DRENTORKE-646152 format. One line per field, with one value per residue (C-alpha): residue number from 1; residue in one letter; z, y, x. Coordinates in Angstrom, 1 decimal, always signed. Layout:
% residues N
resi c(NUM ...)
resn c(A ...)
Z c(Z ...)
Y c(Y ...)
X c(X ...)
//
This chain:
% residues 288
resi c(1 2 3 4 5 6 7 8 9 10 11 12 13 14 15 16 17 18 19 20 21 22 23 24 25 26 27 28 29 30 31 32 33 34 35 36 37 38 39 40 41 42 43 44 45 46 47 48 49 50 51 52 53 54 55 56 57 58 59 60 61 62 63 64 65 66 67 68 69 70 71 72 73 74 75 76 77 78 79 80 81 82 83 84 85 86 87 88 89 90 91 92 93 94 95 96 97 98 99 100 101 102 103 104 105 106 107 108 109 110 111 112 113 114 115 116 117 118 119 120 121 122 123 124 125 126 127 128 129 130 131 132 133 134 135 136 137 138 139 140 141 142 143 144 145 146 147 148 149 150 151 152 153 154 155 156 157 158 159 160 161 162 163 164 165 166 167 168 169 170 171 172 173 174 175 176 177 178 179 180 181 182 183 184 185 186 187 188 189 190 191 192 193 194 195 196 197 198 199 200 201 202 203 204 205 206 207 208 209 210 211 212 213 214 215 216 217 218 219 220 221 222 223 224 225 226 227 228 229 230 231 232 233 234 235 236 237 238 239 240 241 242 243 244 245 246 247 248 249 250 251 252 253 254 255 256 257 258 259 260 261 262 263 264 265 266 267 268 269 270 271 272 273 274 275 276 277 278 279 280 281 282 283 284 285 286 287 288)
resn c(M I E P T A A D A N D G P P R A A T P A I S V R N L S K A Y G D N R V L D N M S F D L E R G R V Y V I M G P S G C G K S T L L R H M I G A E E A D A G Q V L I D G L D L Q S A N P R Q R E E A K R K Y G V L F Q S A A L L N G L T V A E N V A L P I Q R H T D L P R S T I D L M V K L K L E L V G M G N A A D K Y P Y E I S G G M K K R A G L A R A I A L D P A I V F Y D E P S A G L D P V M I G V I D K L I R D L T A K L G I T S V V I T H E I P S I F R I A D E V L M L Y G G R I A F R G T P Q D L R N S T S P L V R Q F V S G D P E G P I N A P R Q L A D L S E R L I G G A R R K E A Q A)
Z c(-135.3 -132.6 -129.1 -126.9 -123.8 -120.2 -119.6 -122.6 -121.3 -118.3 -120.0 -122.3 -125.9 -126.7 -128.5 -130.7 -129.1 -130.8 -133.0 -131.8 -135.2 -138.0 -141.3 -143.2 -147.0 -146.6 -149.8 -150.2 -153.4 -154.2 -157.4 -159.8 -157.9 -155.8 -153.0 -150.9 -152.8 -150.6 -148.3 -145.3 -142.7 -139.0 -136.6 -133.7 -130.3 -128.9 -132.2 -134.5 -137.8 -140.6 -143.4 -146.5 -150.1 -152.9 -152.7 -153.2 -152.5 -149.7 -146.5 -145.2 -146.2 -144.5 -141.1 -141.0 -141.3 -138.5 -136.2 -137.1 -138.8 -141.9 -143.0 -145.5 -148.4 -147.6 -145.2 -141.4 -139.1 -135.8 -132.8 -130.1 -131.8 -132.1 -135.5 -135.3 -138.2 -136.5 -132.9 -130.9 -129.6 -126.2 -127.8 -130.2 -127.2 -125.3 -128.4 -128.9 -125.4 -126.5 -129.1 -129.4 -132.5 -133.1 -136.1 -138.7 -137.6 -133.8 -133.8 -130.3 -129.4 -129.2 -126.6 -124.1 -122.5 -123.3 -120.1 -120.7 -124.2 -122.7 -120.2 -122.7 -123.4 -119.6 -118.8 -121.7 -121.1 -117.4 -114.1 -112.3 -109.8 -110.9 -108.8 -110.5 -113.9 -113.2 -112.1 -115.2 -117.3 -115.7 -116.2 -119.8 -120.5 -118.6 -120.8 -123.9 -122.5 -122.2 -118.5 -118.5 -121.3 -119.4 -119.0 -122.5 -125.2 -128.7 -130.3 -127.9 -128.8 -131.8 -134.3 -132.6 -129.3 -130.6 -131.9 -128.5 -127.0 -129.3 -128.5 -124.8 -125.4 -127.6 -124.8 -122.0 -121.4 -121.5 -124.9 -126.4 -129.8 -130.9 -134.6 -135.9 -139.1 -140.6 -137.3 -139.1 -141.4 -141.3 -138.8 -139.2 -139.3 -135.7 -134.4 -136.5 -134.8 -131.5 -132.6 -134.0 -130.6 -128.7 -130.8 -130.2 -126.4 -125.8 -127.6 -125.5 -122.1 -122.6 -124.5 -127.0 -130.7 -132.8 -136.4 -138.2 -141.6 -143.0 -146.1 -144.4 -145.5 -142.8 -140.0 -141.6 -141.0 -137.5 -135.9 -137.8 -136.6 -139.8 -143.0 -145.1 -148.6 -150.2 -154.0 -156.0 -153.1 -151.9 -149.8 -152.4 -149.8 -146.3 -144.3 -141.9 -142.6 -143.8 -146.1 -147.4 -148.0 -149.9 -151.9 -155.6 -156.5 -158.9 -157.1 -153.5 -154.9 -156.7 -153.6 -151.3 -153.6 -154.6 -158.2 -160.5 -163.3 -162.5 -162.3 -159.8 -162.3 -165.2 -164.5 -163.9 -167.0 -169.0 -167.4 -168.3 -171.9 -172.1 -170.8 -173.2 -176.3 -175.7 -173.2 -175.4 -178.3 -176.4 -175.3 -178.9 -180.0 -177.3 -178.5 -182.0)
Y c(+59.0 +59.1 +58.2 +56.0 +57.7 +57.1 +55.2 +52.9 +51.9 +50.4 +48.6 +46.0 +46.6 +50.4 +52.0 +55.0 +58.4 +59.9 +62.8 +66.3 +66.7 +64.0 +65.2 +62.2 +62.3 +65.9 +67.2 +70.7 +72.4 +75.7 +75.0 +73.7 +74.8 +72.0 +73.6 +70.6 +67.2 +64.1 +65.7 +63.6 +64.3 +64.0 +66.6 +65.5 +67.1 +69.9 +71.0 +74.1 +73.5 +76.0 +75.6 +77.7 +78.0 +80.5 +82.7 +80.5 +77.1 +76.3 +77.4 +79.4 +76.7 +74.0 +76.3 +76.7 +73.0 +72.3 +74.8 +73.3 +76.5 +74.8 +71.4 +69.2 +67.7 +64.5 +63.3 +64.1 +66.4 +64.8 +66.9 +64.5 +61.7 +63.3 +63.9 +67.3 +66.9 +63.9 +64.9 +65.9 +69.5 +68.6 +66.9 +69.6 +72.2 +70.2 +69.9 +73.6 +74.0 +72.1 +74.8 +78.5 +80.7 +83.8 +85.4 +87.5 +90.7 +89.8 +90.1 +92.0 +93.7 +97.5 +98.0 +95.9 +96.4 +94.1 +92.2 +91.8 +90.4 +87.8 +86.9 +86.3 +82.5 +81.8 +83.4 +81.5 +78.0 +77.8 +78.6 +79.9 +82.8 +86.3 +86.3 +83.2 +84.6 +87.8 +85.9 +83.8 +86.8 +88.5 +85.3 +85.1 +88.8 +88.6 +85.6 +87.7 +90.9 +92.7 +93.0 +96.8 +97.1 +95.3 +98.4 +99.7 +99.4 +97.8 +101.2 +102.5 +100.0 +99.2 +96.5 +94.3 +94.7 +93.9 +90.6 +89.8 +90.5 +88.1 +85.6 +85.9 +85.3 +82.3 +80.7 +81.8 +78.2 +76.5 +74.7 +71.7 +73.4 +77.1 +78.0 +81.2 +82.8 +84.9 +86.1 +88.5 +90.3 +94.1 +94.1 +95.6 +93.2 +93.8 +93.0 +90.1 +88.8 +89.4 +87.4 +84.6 +84.5 +84.2 +81.3 +79.3 +80.2 +79.4 +76.2 +75.3 +76.6 +75.3 +72.1 +73.1 +72.3 +75.4 +75.5 +78.6 +79.8 +82.2 +83.6 +85.1 +83.1 +84.2 +83.5 +79.9 +79.3 +80.8 +79.1 +75.7 +72.2 +71.1 +72.7 +71.8 +73.5 +73.3 +73.2 +72.3 +71.2 +68.7 +68.6 +69.5 +69.5 +68.3 +68.3 +70.5 +73.9 +72.4 +70.1 +73.3 +75.0 +72.1 +71.2 +70.7 +70.9 +73.9 +74.6 +75.0 +76.9 +79.4 +80.0 +80.2 +82.5 +84.7 +84.3 +85.6 +83.0 +79.3 +76.7 +78.5 +81.2 +78.8 +77.8 +81.4 +82.7 +79.9 +81.0 +84.6 +83.8 +81.6 +84.5 +87.1 +84.8 +82.9 +85.2 +88.2 +86.4 +85.5 +89.2 +90.3 +87.8 +88.9 +92.5 +91.8)
X c(-132.8 -135.4 -134.1 -136.2 -137.6 -136.6 -139.9 -139.3 -135.9 -137.5 -140.4 -139.0 -137.7 -137.3 -140.1 -139.7 -140.9 -144.1 -143.0 -144.1 -145.7 -146.6 -147.9 -149.3 -150.3 -151.4 -153.1 -154.9 -156.2 -157.7 -159.8 -157.1 -154.2 -152.8 -150.9 -150.1 -149.5 -149.5 -146.9 -145.5 -143.0 -142.2 -140.9 -138.9 -139.1 -136.6 -135.4 -135.7 -137.2 -137.2 -139.7 -138.7 -139.7 -140.5 -143.7 -146.9 -145.1 -147.6 -145.8 -148.6 -151.1 -149.1 -148.9 -152.6 -153.1 -150.5 -152.3 -155.7 -156.9 -157.8 -159.1 -157.3 -158.7 -156.8 -154.4 -153.7 -151.7 -150.9 -149.9 -148.4 -150.1 -153.5 -155.1 -156.5 -159.1 -160.7 -160.4 -163.5 -163.9 -162.4 -159.3 -158.9 -158.9 -156.3 -154.1 -154.2 -152.8 -149.6 -148.6 -148.3 -148.2 -146.3 -148.2 -146.4 -148.0 -147.5 -151.5 -151.6 -154.9 -154.5 -156.8 -155.0 -151.6 -148.6 -149.2 -152.8 -152.2 -150.0 -152.4 -155.2 -154.4 -153.8 -157.2 -158.9 -157.6 -157.1 -158.9 -155.8 -156.3 -155.2 -152.1 -150.7 -151.6 -149.8 -146.6 -146.7 -147.1 -144.1 -142.0 -142.7 -142.0 -138.7 -137.9 -138.2 -136.6 -140.0 -140.3 -140.1 -142.9 -145.7 -147.9 -147.4 -150.0 -148.9 -149.2 -146.6 -143.8 -141.6 -142.2 -139.5 -140.8 -144.4 -142.8 -141.2 -144.6 -146.2 -143.6 -144.2 -148.0 -147.1 -145.3 -147.8 -149.1 -145.6 -146.4 -144.5 -144.4 -144.1 -144.9 -143.3 -144.9 -142.3 -140.9 -138.2 -140.8 -140.6 -137.5 -134.0 -131.0 -130.1 -133.8 -133.8 -130.6 -132.3 -135.4 -133.1 -131.4 -134.5 -135.8 -132.6 -132.6 -136.1 -135.9 -132.9 -134.1 -137.8 -137.2 -139.8 -140.2 -139.8 -141.2 -140.2 -141.6 -139.2 -137.4 -134.4 -131.5 -129.1 -131.5 -131.9 -128.1 -128.2 -131.2 -132.2 -131.4 -133.0 -134.5 -137.5 -137.8 -141.2 -141.8 -144.6 -146.6 -144.0 -140.7 -137.9 -135.3 -134.8 -131.5 -129.3 -128.0 -124.7 -126.4 -128.4 -125.3 -123.6 -126.7 -126.0 -129.8 -130.4 -133.6 -132.0 -129.0 -131.2 -133.2 -130.3 -128.4 -131.4 -130.3 -133.1 -132.4 -133.1 -135.9 -137.9 -138.6 -139.2 -142.8 -143.7 -142.0 -143.9 -147.2 -146.5 -145.6 -148.9 -151.0 -149.3 -149.8 -153.1 -154.8 -154.0 -155.5 -158.6 -159.1 -158.9 -161.5 -163.7 -163.4 -164.0)
//
């Protein structure tokens, strides 16, 4: 349930606050492959949302649409009520200042120091003096435990440190929303725990909305306020981690348990069988 804002309480009947993110009837296809199928959901402010699902279910495609990196075939993505697809260039630029992105590879520039990488979005989107930018960079690096690595280059630090530096850059402009693309990819279990704790701590301390794309089942139970599972281009499950743990859905249970047998495999097994039988016959005809 969305709580009314303080301003609403002083201005007549309470009104629902605008969700941080609204996805409305979003559809995207690549040829005959319909990756997102009329998908709709809202994400409220100040919570950690995990988006999970098997490979190829549309997680990355959904993320690209939510950050305005790809246009939909139909539907809308609204950031703080603004439709990214129909927004003019000025509005789109303002909307992009409201969110940061931690990419799977951290996407740091090797020719710049950690501090210079974190400073990039501040330099691009503001006219602040150098001294103020330097202070902001120091604060963000301290928040992620990277204060001692400011002058190091990305090739001089570990994978986990790169992720933390990327996170410092993602929050450089004090965004209302942070998107995390597989933040645990390539990390050891201890460093995964460190990143998970950072996500929870930053969400609480900064009051941001965190949207995390991940396959890491232990991480999901550690960090999520709410979980959305994608399958077949739609939302197959939405609920709390406890709801996820208690779900009787064969789809959900197979994904959470990692069972190799179940409904997630069935369409792939059918496709493989079809390729072996029909595709093989066609290849033989072509060779004849």
